[in-house]
C-alpha positions as CSV (number, residue, x, y, z in Angstrom):
1,G,-28.6,0.2,-33.2
2,R,-28.3,1.9,-29.9
3,A,-27.7,-1.3,-27.9
4,T,-24.8,-2.2,-30.2
5,S,-23.3,1.2,-29.7
6,L,-23.6,0.9,-25.9
7,Q,-22.0,-2.5,-26.0
8,T,-19.1,-1.2,-28.1
9,L,-18.6,1.7,-25.7
10,A,-18.6,-0.7,-22.7
11,T,-16.1,-3.0,-24.4
12,N,-13.8,-0.1,-25.2
13,V,-14.0,1.1,-21.5
14,D,-13.3,-2.4,-20.3
15,N,-10.2,-2.7,-22.5
16,K,-8.7,0.7,-21.7
17,P,-5.2,0.3,-20.2
18,G,-4.2,2.0,-17.0
19,L,-5.3,2.2,-13.4
20,V,-8.8,1.3,-12.4
21,F,-10.3,2.6,-9.2
22,I,-11.5,-0.3,-7.0
23,K,-12.4,1.3,-3.6
24,S,-11.7,3.8,-0.9
25,Q,-11.9,3.5,2.8
26,A,-11.7,6.2,5.5
27,V,-9.4,5.7,8.5
28,G,-11.0,5.9,11.9
29,A,-9.7,7.8,15.0
30,G,-6.8,6.7,17.1
31,V,-6.3,3.3,15.4
32,T,-3.2,1.1,15.3
33,T,-4.3,-1.0,12.3
34,V,-6.7,-0.6,9.3
35,T,-7.9,-3.6,7.3
36,V,-9.2,-3.1,3.8
37,N,-11.3,-6.1,2.7
38,T,-12.3,-7.1,-0.8
39,A,-9.3,-5.1,-2.2
40,F,-7.8,-7.9,-4.4
41,S,-9.6,-10.2,-6.8
42,T,-9.3,-12.1,-10.1
43,N,-10.0,-8.9,-12.0
44,F,-6.4,-7.6,-11.6
45,D,-2.9,-9.0,-11.0
46,N,-1.2,-5.9,-9.7
47,Y,-2.4,-3.0,-7.6
48,K,-1.6,0.5,-6.3
49,I,-2.5,1.5,-2.7
50,I,-2.4,5.2,-1.7
51,Y,-3.1,6.4,1.8
52,M,-2.9,10.2,2.3
53,G,-4.1,12.6,5.0
54,G,-5.1,12.5,8.6
55,S,-2.5,12.6,11.2
56,S,-0.6,10.5,13.7
57,S,0.1,10.7,17.4
58,G,3.8,10.8,16.7
59,F,6.4,10.1,14.0
60,S,6.5,6.4,13.1
61,D,6.4,3.9,10.2
62,L,3.4,2.4,8.4
63,W,3.7,-1.3,7.8
64,L,1.8,-3.5,5.3
65,R,0.4,-7.1,5.6
66,L,-1.5,-9.1,3.0
67,G,-4.5,-11.1,4.2
68,T,-3.9,-13.0,7.4
69,T,-0.3,-14.0,6.5
70,T,2.0,-13.1,9.4
71,T,5.4,-14.6,8.3
72,G,7.6,-14.7,5.3
73,Y,7.9,-11.0,4.5
74,Y,11.3,-9.9,3.2
75,M,12.2,-6.3,2.5
76,G,15.1,-4.0,1.7
77,G,15.1,-0.3,1.5
78,S,16.8,3.0,2.2
79,Y,15.9,6.5,3.4
80,T,17.4,9.8,4.0
81,G,16.4,12.8,6.1
82,Y,15.2,15.9,4.2
83,T,17.8,18.1,5.8
84,A,20.6,15.4,6.2
85,G,22.7,13.9,3.4
86,A,23.2,10.4,5.0
87,V,21.4,7.4,3.6
88,T,20.3,4.7,6.0
89,A,19.7,1.2,4.9
90,A,16.9,-1.0,6.3
91,S,16.1,-4.7,5.8
92,S,14.3,-7.6,7.4
93,G,13.6,-11.2,6.6
94,L,11.0,-13.7,7.6
95,A,9.1,-10.8,9.3
96,A,5.4,-10.6,10.2
97,Q,4.8,-7.7,7.7
98,W,6.6,-5.3,5.3
99,S,8.1,-2.4,7.3
100,F,8.8,1.0,5.8
101,A,5.8,0.9,3.5
102,G,4.8,4.5,4.5
103,I,5.2,7.2,7.1
104,A,2.8,8.2,9.9
105,D,3.4,11.9,10.8
106,P,1.5,14.4,12.9
107,S,1.7,16.6,9.7
108,G,-0.1,13.9,7.7
109,N,0.2,10.3,6.8
110,A,1.6,9.1,3.5
111,L,1.8,5.6,1.9
112,S,2.2,4.8,-1.8
113,V,2.7,1.1,-2.6
114,E,2.5,-1.0,-5.7
115,V,1.5,-4.6,-4.8
116,Y,2.3,-7.4,-7.2
117,Q,0.0,-10.4,-7.6
118,P,-1.5,-10.6,-4.1
119,Y,-4.5,-12.5,-5.3
120,L,-2.6,-15.1,-7.4
121,A,-1.4,-18.3,-5.7
122,D,2.2,-17.2,-6.2
123,Q,4.8,-15.1,-4.4
124,S,3.7,-11.4,-3.9
125,G,5.9,-8.3,-3.9
126,I,5.9,-4.6,-3.2
127,A,7.6,-1.5,-4.4
128,A,6.9,1.4,-2.0
129,Q,7.9,5.0,-2.0
130,F,7.6,6.5,1.5
131,F,7.8,10.1,2.5
132,S,6.8,12.2,5.5
133,L,4.9,15.4,5.1
134,G,6.7,17.1,7.9
135,N,9.7,19.2,6.5
136,T,12.2,17.8,9.0
137,R,11.5,14.1,8.3
138,V,12.5,11.4,5.8
139,G,11.8,10.0,2.4
140,G,12.9,6.7,0.8
141,A,12.0,3.5,-0.9
142,T,11.3,-0.1,0.0
143,F,11.1,-3.3,-2.1
144,G,10.1,-6.7,-0.9
145,V,8.7,-10.1,-1.4
146,L,6.3,-12.3,0.5
147,N,7.7,-15.8,0.4
148,N,4.3,-17.5,0.5
149,T,1.8,-18.6,-2.2
150,T,-1.4,-17.8,-0.3
151,S,-4.0,-15.8,-2.2
152,S,-5.1,-12.6,-0.4
153,T,-8.2,-10.5,-0.9
154,A,-7.4,-8.0,1.9
155,F,-4.6,-6.0,3.3
156,T,-3.8,-4.3,6.6
157,I,-1.9,-1.1,7.3
158,L,-0.3,-1.2,10.7
159,V,1.4,1.6,12.7
160,S,4.9,0.8,14.2
161,A,4.2,3.0,17.2
162,G,1.3,5.3,18.4
163,T,-1.9,5.7,16.4
164,I,-3.2,7.2,13.2
165,T,-6.4,9.2,12.7
166,G,-8.2,10.1,9.5
167,G,-7.2,10.2,5.9
168,T,-8.4,8.0,3.1
169,I,-7.0,4.7,1.7
170,R,-7.6,4.3,-2.1
171,V,-7.0,1.1,-4.0
172,Y,-6.5,0.9,-7.8
173,G,-5.9,-2.1,-10.1
174,Y,-3.6,-2.1,-13.1
175,H,-5.7,-3.2,-16.0
176,K,-4.7,-6.5,-17.5
């Protein structure tokens, strides 16, 4: 009957592939870090984090940290200015966070990062596409690994310089 039909519908929704919305969090005014708790769980292995909007006190980078782990972050990336043809490489090892995960810009903040297996007791990784919303700024990509097997349920976005205000962080899980 009706109960069986509802159960079938629920099962079909649960088994649908793709991104599943987990949560959103507004960013406060004049902050240097934003922590998003209960973002990662056993429900998903891989995630998408998008932070758009608001503004910053100046042009700077957005960094990303998993849980309370403050060592073992390795990254490599490159970027180019919108009006310049030169490509600049960036890398770091055994750092306190991943740098170049996003861009803080007075025109608007932008971060788009895929996070791989942060909840699993295994190494985690990221693939980030960063871009500034100001037309005289930069865009690029970063890839990295966290050489640590700690399970994380939270992440923190940090500003390399200055502060950020407003905008919304949204977290999605890739359906297993």
